[in-house]
C-alpha positions, 0 to 999 in steps of 0.5 A: 499500499505505497503512497504512490502518486496516481494523479495525472495532474502531478505532471503539471509542474509548478513554475518557480516558486519564490517568497514561500512562507515557512514550511513545516518539516513533515517526517515520513512514517508508515502505519500498518492496519491489521484487517480481519474478516468482517468490517474494519474501521480505520483512517489513513492517519498520515498525509501526503507532503505539502505542495506549497505553503503561503502567506495570505494577502487577500481573502473573500468568501470564495477565494484566497490570494497569495501575491508571492505565488506563481502557480500554473493555472488549474494545477490544483483544480482536482484532488487538492485541498488547502488548510490554515496552518497558523496557530490560533483561531481557525488552525486546521480548518480545511477547504477543497480547492476547485480551481486556481490562477497564478496567485489565487485559489478558489475554495469551498469554505469561507475563511473571512472570519478566521483568516485575516491577511498574514496567516499561512495556508498549506496546500496538500494533495489528497490521499486517494484510493490509489495512493492508499491501497495502491493503483494495482491493489498492492494492499492485497485486498480480495478482488471480485467482479462486484462489491458482493464478491470483492473486499468492499472499501467504504468511505464514510461521510460523517456529516451526511452519514452517506457511504461510497463503496469502492472495490477492485475487480482484478485490474481496476478500482471501481465504485458501486456504480462501476465508475473508475475510482482509483482517483477517488479522494479520502479527505482527512476527516473521512473514515474507511470501513473495509469489509474483508471477505476472508482471511487476515491481512496487514497492509501498510501506508507510507506518507508524512506526519502532519505538523499542523492541527486538523479540525474535523466538523461534528454534528449533534449526534454520533460522529465517526472521527478518524485519529491522526498521527501525532507529531513526535520528533522524527516519527509519530505517536498517538494522541491521548484524551488529555492531549487531543484538545478534548479536555477540557471541553465546554459542553458534555461529550460522550465517546467510545473507541473501537479497535479496528473491528468496531468493538468499542473499548472501553464501553463509553467515556464521558466528560462533563467537568472533571475527570473522564468517566467510564474508565478513561483518563487523560492518558487513555490512548487514541491510537493513530489510524483508529476511529472514535465514535463521538457523541457531540452535544449541541454547540460542540461543532468540531474536534481539533488537534 
């Protein structure tokens, strides 16, 4: 499951870039996922290396402008996102890039309230089915002519509750509508459910450890929340309840942490003051690549760490 670039747009080489903002050093790392027959809940946890990092010079509800940039027009129009990298309000907020000129990005999120001029933004290529599982299925998932016979890779959209199912037919990746799916993106706030039909498997994913925060939007109900890798020197570590910015929280919160197969351990943790109830402590580990099931009360709209 090598972090192989499969986007043909990667061939759209950027012109010479000058006056970049300070670029984060992102160490390489590898995570292995133990899969067993049945449903396996996981998240890539790692990211592709940044493509660029710039200081914002102008912002509108639909655009971000960086006067020092000199990009190839349209280079980021497919498969890229941008995130606020400066510490403080809004750090980790993310938007899809829908197009670009030499100096301006068209985006899906309004940053005007959190991103005044002078803040730094990171452009990053999405993890895709092809880069996570291998263009030719180097992960070794069971192939089949349809999702009923192949291992199913379900991309779960937390805010809508919808699932997109992907499978490998022996030569190509397809979705449930039999449309090509090798370039389907796995945004950093998404969870994968791999429905393994038979046999154990331990594929690995090699990429980079994000150094800036990640913000995951929540709605007032149960949310499947991916656990990213935590920066730790030249490699990565795991977040804990005490370091994940969940403690303290301003609203009551309940969560359960499954192992990869969705068995929740411990049963339920809750925080409405101090300390955690249900067997959790500030040192309870949130393993990178696993998934937490978080019940967010009204007013608790995102999880950032």
